[in-house]
TORSE-219201 format. One record per residue: y, x negated, z of N, C-alpha, C, O, CB in turn. Coordinates in steps of 0.001 Angstrom, whole numbers, plus 500000, padded with zeros to 6 digits. Glycine has a CB too. Layout:
REM residues N
YXZYXZYXZYXZYXZ...
***
This chain:
REM residues 384
498914498956499682499769499951499998501361499300500162502438499658499684499179500657501338500878497900501292503241497271500864502603497007499652503451497520498921504549495229501872501006496234498227502101495593497873502663496813496584503739496683496001501686493862497381502074497506496426502857499160495963503934498844495605504427498476494538503151500398497076504540499145497350506355499442497805506646497397497024507594497217496260506822499813500701506078496670497252506682495632496442507173496061495198508351496119494846505806494605496208506125496366494539505932496415493164507189497361492958508212497040492354504392496962492635506951498501493524507485499802493198509344498948493275510147499041492346506887501380494648509581498298494411511195498059494932512074497037493403513231497033492981511113496772496893510289495998492814510966494983491991511288495588490583511779495046489593510053493678491856510884496816490781511261497881489873512174498411489287512497498441488100511065498554490124512729498987490504513680500166490387515292499015490433516455499377490255513395501593492042514697497410490775516612496972491572516851497036490252516138497080489250517263495104492605518540497031490561519475496841489698520252495518489434521372495264489877520222497695489986519792495033488958520648493462490145522429493732489387522818494490488499519664490813489464523405492345490555524308492437489757525039492708487754525930492955486941524408491630490283524041492465488022524874491534486352524297493058485022524980493191484006523454488972485695523152493947485238523108494564484734524653495819484484524332497002484369521969494696485171525350495664484455526569496756484441526816497601483152526883497269481968527942496004484688526942498944483853526884500433482839527750500218481603528950499971481721527583501948483675527154500309480430527631500361479889528867501412479210529635500930478378526923500025479693528958502409479493529849503367479376531112503704480436531216504175481569529057504366479266532157503100479225533670503296479705534062503187481455533524503792482382534085504899479173535104502265481491535211502686483238536190503019482737536386503029481522535205501717484719537320503496483978538353504081484108539706503867483275540359504639482572538475503925485221539894502375483664541118502120482795541246501795481230542181501474480496541675501100483361539324502119480989538664501652479160539061503572478585539175503825477386535872500993479062539210504653479640539988506201478433540969506022478775541701506989478564539716508023478528541911504393479722542878505032479399543658505508480902544886505515480993542356506131478425542744505899482051543747506100482924544434505011484284543750504286485007543232507250483401546061505189484342546619503733484365546558503668486318546828504569487113548625503577483394546011501963486639546274501034487875547685500771487558548479500818486619545299499584488025547586500392489125549407499323489122548307497931489026547121497721488769550978499364491336549028497481489250548197496086489791547767495024488231547849495336487043546353496758490777547224493474489007545817492865487909545463493055488039545164493174489228545134492082487496544567493598486783542597492919487768542364491497487910543330490735487864540843493273486709540853490928488126540190490255487547539527490061486170539632490821485207539697490286488149538984489171486225538774488480484778537243489831485155536445489200484463538495486019484536536601490740485541535969491209485639535697492978486520534910493921486606535617490210485795536533492646486824537343493692487476536576494726488494536726495941488629537990494499486340535511493608489305534754494184490598534744492699491172534961491572490728533019495069490364534147493644493165534306492542494194533647491075493386534531490259493650533355493030495775532708490406492654532544489536492234532702488377491306531994487556490722532179489797492306534271488770491478535559488269490739535637486937492193535305485775491961537247489830490510535976487253493188535814487085494199535082485782494224533866485974494230535352488123494708535377484681494239534421483228494068533344483389494499533697484201495355534809481967494739531726483266494724531211483797495890530242484219496036529245483522496229531685484486496301530229485967495971529943486645496129529103487430495632529657488283494939530503486766496287527899487532495682527450488850494644526696490114495285526271490357496415526347488291493461526717490806494082525869491957495017524633491811494094524367491138493098526597493819495146523754493074495137521700493399494460522211494579494808523155494880495539519726492731495396521299495332494054521360497085494349519593497241494107518793496373493758522625498292492837519366498688494439517398498996493833518113500219494811518452500538495950515286497641494491518022500745492918517871502300492953516271503356492299515720503611491228519265502703491968516086503699493968515084505385493871514603505982493074513485506273493498515526506459494123514737506358492170514311507223491311512778508392491310511894507953490575514315506316490341512494509457491868511872509287491851511413510512491479512580510899491544511719508659492532510542511949490995510475513130491714508880513184492187508015512375491851510995514421490771508688514502493172508172514994493783506877516128493206506691517032492390509150515294494411506268515437494145505025516898493842505675518680494345506000519747493824503224516515495243505570518106495526506488519339496145507811520163495721508179521009496536506895518889497236508621520003494454509991519673494601510298519675494421510822520256493470510570519315494721510675518306495727511549517179496193512092516462495128512059516814493949510858516237497043512654515321495631513355513693494348513987513243495665514610513691496628514997514021492490513479512110495173514275510922495974515597510641494556515697511121493427512901509124496411516257509850495175518206509835494036518284509133495292518687509952496119519748511685493506518138508279495706518586507006496505518654505552495896518654505296494692517674506877497616518730504393497220518416503338496835519381502179498022519064502553499151518705503365495169520210501187498113520076500062499070521087499302497407520683498857496332517938499400499791522598499517498059522975498479497591523743496693499546524009496669500747524444499495496197523618495374497797523727494427499066525010493994498775525318493673497627522614493156499264525814493952499735527336492734498914526768491221500039526464491171501230530029493586499584526839490094498879526727489188499459527921488291500376528508488204499298526199488694498603528875487507501403529900487045500947529362485928500431528854486268499363530931486936501778529214484891500591528536483725500254527842483053499347527887481883498968528042483647500758526933484334498940526505484548498097524348483461498443523820484069499374527920484112496891523934482959498226523038482598498768523263481200500156522690480990501225522257482353497549524585480385499274524935480009501072524984481298502377524564480936503476526743479312501116525256482087502304525552483168503462524241483363504818524464483889505909525706484795502526522818482750504340522252482830505473522437481544505767521266481196505609520968483352505543523014480522506084524351479155506089525148479063506509525550477940506814525013478753505303525723479963506726528170479920506575528088481561506976527231482364506608529470479573503934529015481749507668529514483030508239530825483311507794531370482235507546529515483039509701531581484264507579533085484790507326533506485366508180532906486017509035533365485589506345534639485183508039535513485406508967535318487360508028535159487792506887537294484104508981535491487998509644536039489552509113536923490305510052537533489958511063534789490600508865536773491801509214537605492462510202537045494347509973536375494713509008539554492030509757537317494881510615536476496046510380537440497336510625538264497100511509535133496023511401537524498387510173538591498967510771537690500793510449537079500745509382540429498422509846537583501949511030537702503087509851538297503521510228538944502987511129536899503933509342538566504942509800539533506773509512538935506993510137539079506845511351539703507947508248537924507479509527537309509030510452535811508735510982535347508212509969537131510689509232534557508738512106534161508119512826532363508617512428531301508196512888534974508345514215532592509423511635531571510532511503530839510207510536530579510893509548532036511857511285530234508422510955529890508020510196528826506627511138529160506296512276531106507886509225527232505785510229527854504982511010528018503384510447528140503609509243527128505110512261528102501741510609527933500774510088527903499962511683528725499607512529528997500497508866526300499929511465526547498818512505526475497538512693525976496880511781526071498949513226526820497030513581527714494647513304528940495234513892529383494320514588528280493480510822529803496335514009530551496766513760530649495739515746531696495105515619530572498447513016530408495594516378531202495889517738531358493785517418532358493181517805529955496923519686530643493346516977530504491574516860531397491429516280532169490913517088529353490753516174532243491589514733532668491521513500534724491462515311535545490640515717531913493439511754534256493288515620535200493644516546535941492249517700536976492015518326534344494836517368534701491680517440534573490522519125534105489576519126533801489183520253533824490834520327533799488754518101533930487794517474534647487136516743535056485989516924533449487812517162534928488197515434535906488024514437534555487875513262534985488020512118537160486553514727533202487647513307532289486390511777531604488010511788531270488752512712530703484183512266531582488128510544530801488913509841528835487294509183528725486408508336532384489729508161528054487787510081527223486734509698526143487126508972525295487761509600526801486035510725525952486930507872525473487980506529525695488602505476526128487823504628525237488708506645525620489520505148525512490903504094525933491311504421526500490728505345524710491707503682526239492478504288526708494051504437525791494200503280525741493640502185528544494628504266524858495409504028524504496757503927524542497770503460525518498160504100524589497073504360524165499025502523524721500610502306523754501160501969523068500591501121525800500981501294523343502387502455522115503197502116522692504234502520523778504345503089520711502921502720521807505149502162521743506869502502521453506970504511520624506338505167519870507776501320522258507769504896522564507655506334521038507479507304521002506497508046523480509137506758519756508466507285518589508513507541518405507260507191518120506647508219517848509483507018518421506396506080517413504586506020518037503569506759517431502500506830517318503697504328519183503680507358519543502900508246518526501394508930518455500166508899519830503941509159517695503024509690517255501983509899516058500792509670515794499812510367517370502239510562515351501358508212514159500920507372515337499336507144515070498306507763513562502264505618516505499405506247517280498244506346517787497898507206518474496949506829518009498130505750517949498090508455518689497045508996517431496092509496517744494971509895519793497579510209515959496476509504514755496156509491514451494692508568514210493493508705514073497410509012514671495831507474515155494780506881514458493676506341513396493102506101515859494386507574516120493739506278517972492273506618517124491743507851517518490663508289520431493225507440516511492060508207516211490603509583515232490136509421514926489152510094516057490841511203514111490809508191512589490026507673513040489333506159512401488605505400510999491433507377514219489809506086514436488641504766515379487389505097515721486580504235515237489423503353515828487307506685516529486506506928515169486503507460514601487349506769517910486463507415514726486259507894513460485087508389512427485041507139511697484069506948512432485667510018512436485830506567511724484653505295512215483285504703511438482474504200511663485334503988513792483067504821514877482111504263514588480860505176514848479693504883516566482727504406514148481203506045513208479316507112514949479370507549515840480103507119512246476895505598514984478156508682516166477780509381516684478761510353517800479279510411517171477494508463515349478956511322516368479222512971516613478360513411516350477157513423515918479866514220517621479591514134519071478527514753518309478074516257517150478376516542521076479714515146519066477432516970518955475951517353517880476967518798517581476415519856520946474706517783517572478106518546517199477574520386515165478058519809514186477985520552518427479317522479515174478508518300514245478948517150514195479722517038513565479919515999513254478808516964514666481130517754514531482136517026515838482043516483516753481220516499514106483355517665515427484141515573516999484483514989517414485397516061516678486220516605517142485306513324518904485142516372519431486186516660520668487595515714521789487999516022519872485518517655519909487884514752520265489001513788521336490288514616521088490601515781518625489714513222522094490710514117523271491538513987523868492089512628524978491753512213524230490823514558522796493204511805523244492895510602523947494089510281523575494916511113522223492482509655525055494789509239526011495434508537525443496087508027525530495777506839526786494929507837524459497398508222524143498755507873525563499617507336526156500346508131523444499448509247525806499533506603526257501067506623526142501949505479526177501563504310527609501162506920526016503049505829525771505097505010526544505599504338527584504951504222525777506455505901526483506784503660526253507560503193525806508781503319525363508630504458525974507202502822525521510061503026524449510786503224524464511778501782525184512540501137524555511560504743523541511353501800522603512232500236521771513345500278520902513250499411521484511349499506521697514260500873521686515283501770520574516067500100519447516196499622523687516032502524521922516325499923521938517508498339521042517222497110520378518021496451523544517496497489521210515685496941520566515539495709518649515121496224517589515737496112521582514114494736519173513353496963517628513129497537517710513795499170518528514084500044517143511143497569515982513804498830514631514144500269515057512362500501514630511257500163512091514761499642516556513174501574516771512412503100516395511721503871516570510523504095516823512783503804515194513384504849513703513519505253512550512468504979511883512014505909513254514674504627512319512054503486511112511908503214511213510424503900510134510111504403510665512162501636512364509301504069512525508164504228511515507348503178510407506820503268512391507954505632512710507578501928511818506678500370512398505559500316512066504937499307511985507326498628513448504792501253513908503704501352513117502679503365513150502894504577515815504226501095512698501897502623511839500835503477512041499611503556512502499274502465510681500754503181511951498614504320512261497224504521512207496785503374513232496171503082511487496472505378511141496843502247511577496032501371512209496238500541512072495566499519510985495571500970513056497126500605514062497635499581515019496946499877515720496710498892514439499040499527515503496351501132517088495717501757516930494374500542517661493865499692517135495018504069514951494101501250514876492222500414515231492098498976515812491285498257513127491458500322514361493788498808514933493703497622515812493744496427515497493345495306514696493843497538517089494331496824517977494174496798518684493114496952519608492832496189518129494747497184518262492240498179519186491126498550518332490273497291518853490873496351519173490462500455517828489751496938516958489362496526517463489658495186516972488851494398515817489781497052518200490440494642518520490470493118520404490598493772521268491455493584517558492212491909520398489719494307521876490004493829522831488757493220522915487580493570522647490581495120523338489321492434523756487885491069525619488784491481526008489782492087522616488167488294526209487687490724527473487372490502527694487938489691526691488522489280527850486317490357529067488247488817529010488784487538528974490032487780528865490534488898527993488380486711529127490992486036529408492868487140528796493773486778527818493919486044530878493778487145529608494584487498527722494790488873528598496757488376529681497331488260527811493689492189527437496921488291526689498218488013527298499181488642527788498694489661525303498259488395527671501023488520528399501441489121528256502474488786528029502455487577529334501027489171528254503446489171528284505353488897526630505238490120526591504509491111527853506257486244525515506123489671524049506250490277523810505142490437523071504655489581522944506869489570524238504315491441523200503116491316523297502946492882524206503431493556523665501587490227521700501804493640521717501683494358522270502852495111522252503928494514521969500758494308522917502807496717522665503260498376523754504022497231523851505054497895522972502222500336524287504187496506525004505420495417524372506584495233524770507699495568525147505014493956523474506326494746521939506858493671522845508446493559523715508845492786519617506968494824522002509185494974523317510262495503523793511754495477523616512972495470524283509899494974524960509994495465525879510316496220527359511224495733527800511039494599526090509098496703527824511871496369528901513024495289530423512990496300530492513248497501528033515288495172531692512540495260532029512617495445533953513772494950534416513419493866531328511732495677534687514762495601535090515796495509534512516667494429535051517590493818536237515627495488533694516335494358532040516889494206532024517038493012532546518058492562531481518272494903531600516359492378531246515834491081530452514393491224531032513657492022532607515685490212529266513815490643527759513294491262528983512009491030529676512347490071525708513456490240529128511592491207529290509835492073528815508459492457527775508084491915529337509858492973529305507790493154528084506804493337529357504865493626530300504873494417526661506952491174529168504222493212529474502962494289530212502873492543529644503128491481527910501520495318531156502573492698532357501824492600532535500518492721531696499895493371533071502200493315534111499528491890534656498559492284536319498435491352536936499076490501533512497397492112536483497201492158537660495828491115538468495515491944538698496040493034538746496277489642538808494877491589539510493233491691541188493594491481541761494369490715538822491917490107541791492449492764543283492273491952543345491278491756542204490837491896544548492571492455544227490241491393544568488641491604546984488780491475547965488926490746543351487334489515546422488553492975547377488723493703548470487090493959547790486124494306546610489382494996549546486895493851550194486362494615551360485396495365552569485240495190549734486344494646550513484918496148550695484866497996551872483765498192551667483097497179548982484185499020553051483096498883554065481483498300553073481232497546552090480746498105554554479920499456553012481461496146553372480736494732551740480331494866551319479670493916554849479227494631551007480569495670549349480883495446548581481791494887548744482912495368548806481010496356548051481738494313546986482168493853546075483476494300544951482985494197546409481183493934545900484655494674544897484631495638543615486094494813544190486439493781545831485028497507542637486693494909541927487893493969541111488522495646540418488022496533540450487093492219541530489457495435540660490832496390540651491916496070541489492775495799541031491194497648538661491761496158537374492411495541537298493946496185538203493926497019535887491439495964536602495440496234536821495838496452535466497285495718535362498134494833538033495361496473534832496774496708534073497733496473532760498664497000531850498254497721533929497361495733532912500062496432532589501882497345531399502365497186530530502240496323533475503317496780531505502968498208530191503835498240531115505286498253531708505686499255528966503516499830531112505696497477532740507419497402531371508357497262530500508322496393534505507698495169531518509344498623530448509776498891531480511321499709530973512214500388529316508514499824532942511189499351533706512180499689534597513591499068534506513863497871534294511528500104535281514268499817536349514586499162535803516119498707534637516416498446536748513446497980536984517010498689536765518118498472537760517700496746538198516587496453537270519319499870537863518868495961537143518980494339539751519519494423540653519290493618534809521182493768539724520303496011540989521128494818541765520081495773542520520688496532541558523406494768541788518962495917542078517805496391542327516740495167543299516221494618540988517447497335541091516712495067541704515103493782542645515091492701542833515906491797540539514513492759543374513653493064544323513622492296544442512290491131545649512404490917545373513732493225544202511641490639544534510802489404545714510364488964546497511135488410544185511326488447545931509343489117547043508819488284548188509549489290549342509142489157547009509336486444547924510635490319548751511274490824549201512558490221550097513336490550549578510520490986548504512566489436547426514421488999546424515370489723545240515329490059546330514251487871547692516433489819545828516521490561545135517801490158545038519024490062545718516617492555544671516378489976543606517053487998542383518124488746541686518815488004542134514983486653542225518177490079540962518451490706540670520548490071539765521075489425541270518048492901542331521267490883542735521494491329542577523059489604542381524251489369543684520412492125542860521718488975542122523246487759540517521859486776540235521459485646544428524150485576540105521733487938539133521814487196538045522642487957537413521962488765538775520511486781537631524162487868536523524787489284535297524780488954535005524338487842536671526370489816534001525395490069533061524869489486532623523934491240531608523287491501533619523965487829533592524167491954533891523208493160532269523416493863531671524281493224535477523813494336531441522852494984530628523121495147530646523262497303531373522887498223529831522174494144529143524157497092529766523676498538527918524333499570526886525003499589531962524978499079528617523616500044527335523334501355526947525168502288527962525475502914528370521782503028526081526009502418525112526634503098525268527010503962524116527439504028524312526235503287525759527373505027525625527124506239525333529383507124525549530529506730527431525898506668524633528544508668523701529825509063525497530697508940525504531862508540522493529735511170526747530076509275527431530638509437529054530685508713530207530745509138527185530489510433528318530614507254528870531003506461529003529692505334528084529603504519529972531631507072529795528970505286530108527657502973531010527575503795531665528290504554530538528322500539530910526573503494531752524985503328531742523553502601530881522685502744531701524498504339533066523488501663533174522398501056533023521392501691533705521026502648534075522309500526531454520468500864531081519784501068532120518353501449533048518100500681530290519963500253531909517606502493533068516611502790532925515343502185533551514695501346533234516347504226531257515089503304531291513581503192531616512352503472531965512504504643531461513415502714531723511506503303531911509903503907531925508742502435531345508918501363530226509453505161532799507557502854533191506301502145532803505403502197531750506029502318534032505924502202532359503834502261532355503053502818532435501706501546531754501133500695531294503314503782533763501736502153534565500345501262534195498625501283534771498447502356536131500302501849533799497551501008533847496103501057534826495665500721534937495392499526533049495481500452535741495460501465536796493816500771536932493084501011537163492765502178537848493481500566536864492169499841536258490160499866537982490031499286538663490334498306534301489267498130538080489532500297539133487934499581539049486167499207538809485606500276540165487717500540539121485507498485539261484506498880540710483893499766541018482819500282538931484007497830541280485076499618542234484143501178542276483604502305541197483941502790542876484493501731542807482981503064542579482355504463542864483729504875543934484188504477543566480969505115542313484277505405542811485560507007542471485173507573541479484480507348542492486979507471542950485280508653542098485399510244541019486885510740540831487859510011543542485416511544540634486764511660539922488072511951541245489502511590541247490304510656539321487968513913542395489331512930543107490072513301543767491140512035543990492350512056543932489248514038544016489796510641544950490109509777544181490613508165544649490931507072545937488750509743542572490456508807541692490937507258540664492110508530539435492037508550540332488997506004541224492817509206541619494048510592541905494497509543541153495056508745542803494033512049543327494235509426544841494599508821544712494991507697545418495901507262545872493557508712543613494284506845543333494569505129542535496001505348543148497067505290542138493124504138541248495938505579540451497165506217541864498513506012542378498945504981539880496704508327542145498878507570542132499802506848543862500042505213544267501126504791541969500936508255544249498989504888544824499791503703544018500520502672544414501133501680545565498949502966542312500245503294542054501469502198542154502319502358542365503034501378541195501744501689542091502944503699543749504209504052544336504980502794544351505874501948545459503173504620544858503707503496545342504364501260545343504665500289546062505304499520545597504301500430544017503923500293543647503417498408543352504915498311543825505514497345541922502017497800542667505540499151541205506097499182542891507631499511542645508700498954539384505273500875543852507599500054544966508872500078545298509097498683545000510273498474546456508564500945545966508352497149546015508483496566545519509271495875545995509585494784546097507943496547544182509883496487543089510436495470543447511446495800543122512364495047541569510207495473544421511887497265544470513144497723543495513252498548543268514444498755544449514083496819542566512326499321541730512994500777542255512910501823543384512419501818540492512464501201541683513332503094542830513081504006542274513324505056542823513745506074544064513805503876540630512973504844540150512169505646539610513132506746539903512896507918541135511137506028538686514413506363538387514741507058536908514915508057535868514271507910538897515258506661537189515991509096536501516217510378535029515397510074534703514642510990536335518010510748534154515447508974532940515932508662532925514318508333531846513806508631532645517310507516533777513521507848533652512907507284533946510737508139534755510366508990534441513766506238532872509914507364532730509345507637533285507987507017532435507549506243531927509720507829534286507250507072534985506758506634535794504702507426536716504319508146535697508118506564534584504055506589533888503641507173534729502101506845535656502705506305532434504085506855535219500443506712536304500018505698535522498666506673535134498806507833538383500662505643535452497731506080534982496209506183535168495440505726534344495180504849534163495875506113536135494616505862537019493639505051536286491437505061535564490697505730538963493935506137536672491425504516536102489408504932537094488572504187537863488850503267534163488722504128536859487480504840537777485552503968536188485241502901535130485866502824538117483245506002536574484285502375535564483564502065536245481543501981535920480409501631534951484419500458537317482338502587538181480973503714537754480073504268536586479782504011538753481245504848538282479489504968537954478297506233536164479072506199535791480152506656539283478526508362535561478245505637534438477203505883533427476988506587532377477462507020534743476411506115534348475771506549533905475060507916534098475211509693533428474860510664534405473963507691535988476260509391536409476647510566534809478558511400534452478985512498538633477133509952534543478873509988533719479927510182532284479373510973532122479722512142533478480608508718531738478913510620531345477815510908530837477194511896529712476706512006531924477386510719531872477227512770532282476587514012532683475350514928533071475091516067531745476820514368532156474404513031532890473192512745533898472258514228534829471556513834533964473811511470533679472307515608534479471517515458536269471272515272537312471839515597533902471270514763535742469837514407537166469897514224537309469850512288537319468988511410537971468365515210537395471287512384538057471754510872539495472318511420539862472550512572537010473193509891540241472464510038541303472378510145540571474114509679539407474328509342542386471148509420542021475426509849542143476205509765543386477321509301544149477992509996541698476072510455543201477182507500544582477515507374544388479805507451543522480655507242545289476514505380545992479722507926546377481436506950547040482424506659547716483191507344545967482187506995546857482382505796548517483203505382549046483611506265548285483903507188548653484430504527550354483832506484551418484156507488551400485170507457551229485614506322552631483784507443551515485978508328551469487382509353552835487804507810552288488393506878552218487176511898554423487520507599555010487873507272554653487678505522555460487946504632555932487513508025553365487191505325553699487078503519552014487673503011551232487047502296554140484819502763551852488660503456550048489026503418550519491155502696549862492189502812548876488851506124551758490906502100552687492286502147551793491794500454551578492934500042555045492443502636551251490914499427550893491451498159548980491535498227548095491641497378551640490284496822549026491413499798547496491533499752547018493500500395546314494506500305546787489951501100548030492837500955548267494510501113548375495943500132547974497053500480549430494541501642548939495647498998548463496398497588547349496251497135546461497100497218549113496113496505547251495210496623545776495263496241544921495675496705544250496521496114545295494482496100544631495274497845543827496107498457543857497844498304542881498548498564544048495703499717545475498478497723545298499501498160545239500013496157544997501117495669546552500027499508545459499125495690545627499427494129543747499304493974543196500146493265546877497940493008543017498385494571541707497975493673540788499280494335539853499592493599540935496050494021540896500077495575540317500761496762540456502508495130539698503317494597541772500660498965542229502032495084542363503316494465541285503186493143540366503999493031544058503623494032541438502350492392540543502730491036539098501797490898538760501488489756541582502380489535537968501201492437537311501759492201536207503067492786534994503223492925537165500994491893537397503804492998536933505082494241536393505612492032535340505950491491538991506510495883537595505418491612538151506589490093537120506025488789536873506482487673540415506224489414536666504803489534535330503683488765534077504363489579533032504216488946535476501484489235533952504886490498532137505644490915532774506906490013531759507581489841531468506193493256533772507561489391533960509559489384534018508424488429533402507612489120535153511202490088534378507623487088533978507903485996532857508154485145532528508907484229534336507409485711532047506454486380530477506294485977529727507522486275528503507430486174529730505090486779530100508372486535528888509118486865528293510369486454529068511320486555528941509270487898527282510605486073526767511322484714526133512294485504526400512079486686525718510464483543525588513028485393525183515360485771524043514850486428523700513969485640524564517056483960523202514829487393521805513822487861521732515355488694522605515964489311521959511763488967519905515765488346519451516615489196518785516556490386517958517241489783518934517145488690518467516461491139518529516298492719516542517023492880515677517493492140520323517649493693516814516525494940516243517495495412516493518827496151517181519208497098515732517011495866515249519577494911515153521017495400515520521326493560515312522513493311516531521665496996515789520875492854516272521666491973517862520840491607518318520528490507516279523274492636518620520596493393520207520855492761520340519818492038519636518834491808521528520943493771521579520259491633523044519457489941523374519289490552523123519897491592524148519939488638524473518054490469525790518304490628525978517029488761525321516212488115526590517686492735527635517878488746527756517384486710528786516187487504529094516348488685528917519029484912529049515529487070529821514963486512531205514441486017531063513968484889529519515151486240532325514369486398533528514427485404533247515326484517532060515360484193533873513189484679533822515940484101534421515557482688535670514925482043536789515430481946534462516482482177535192513555481566536123513180480951536852513582480006538030513279480195535906512498480734536565514429478568537828515040477744539238515822478691540467515865478642537070516337476691538180516324479469539830517353480211540242516269481292541349516405481811539427519386481338539306515023481739540330514536482512541522513917482089542616513587482547539869513804483211540568513875480511541649513138479218543057513742479369544206513381479620541112513547477417542377514825479091543749515629477763544549516243479962545736515947479822542589518132475704544461516615480959545124516909481770546284515468482007547501515489482192544151517398482857545166514090481894546573513522482607547796512917480792548893512365480876545859511529484085546994513330479305547409513569478648549839514277479083551012513928479219546000514359478207548370515905479044549924516598479224550581516787480535551229517785480852549942518008478712550228515119481718551178514734482901551993513294482073552778512507482602550100514273484635551724513294481294552864512026480523551943511156481480552580510259482031555109511998480827550835511197481751549882510173482955548875509104481763548386508091482264548423511538484289548603509375480211547041508812480521547790507534478834548305507872477768544964510584480201547539506445479281547800505382479228546453505000477472545270504671477380547600504676481038547947505410476111547657505478475180546879504351474352546565504554473179548556505843474878
***
């Protein structure tokens, strides 16, 4: 059985370089502020790699598997030996990101950031530790101490979430698949069964090149988008959601309510920032989400983590390391880059979403690209 699971994980792995061939948001004429990096992805930050495992399977009882795992690895293969400074910030806490107590206390991210569905946090947590142990090189005590960062959003409308189809081996497969280069978006990895603004959505990414005191840095954002009410949706400042009927609702015993969902965001930069500054960067994700019209509803789990690949020796605890840092008074371009890249990453996830039928026959439509373009054109916001 173990051999079968490992084989299934391997054939479902979506490496970071297997980019979605569909056009991305700015390619269909959606305007955004700022200058993107060459890939317009989190992997524009040197050393950052992304790996994804996508699980899609129909079960004989009418249930369906539409889920997976996404891994963001701050220093690529070097991450098992080299930490990064980090900070995290929530918008609304109806969700989970494990390991953040130590990030808050110690200012360090020790390993990858893993993203999956709500009920698979335990499996991915175990699999991430098992993967690290398999890499060898235990700490000075001869044992491992590991508190992985594992984040989640809920995919139970399209995925048989209580079937526990994500196993520890899938976390390892996502980490083994991690590469630089273009990043697949939409219904892949942890984003396979996700919905945002009541359209099919999932993984999205973007980056910005910014200038700070005559130095050039990169900010990259990757999101797992699973949030928002359609009538709130704004793209390029245009309230497009009110013109796109067909909202999804969730039936409850006491009536119906709109799906609210959650979003996880990972921000990477090569700018030399300290943990308290990275916490400030993580908070700016909220402003990028706000540009899309979301208000952070009570049922939403919106949690963000930011890390810097600079100051390698200092993050490793070397006593003679020299620590560099951008002054607080010079952070504004990095704040702006984070907001701009977050906004575009979410729209990239929306544009990459495709119609999907999943658990118990539930179907979620992707956003109508032609209708979206026409609404932007009518408002004078389409970049022809």
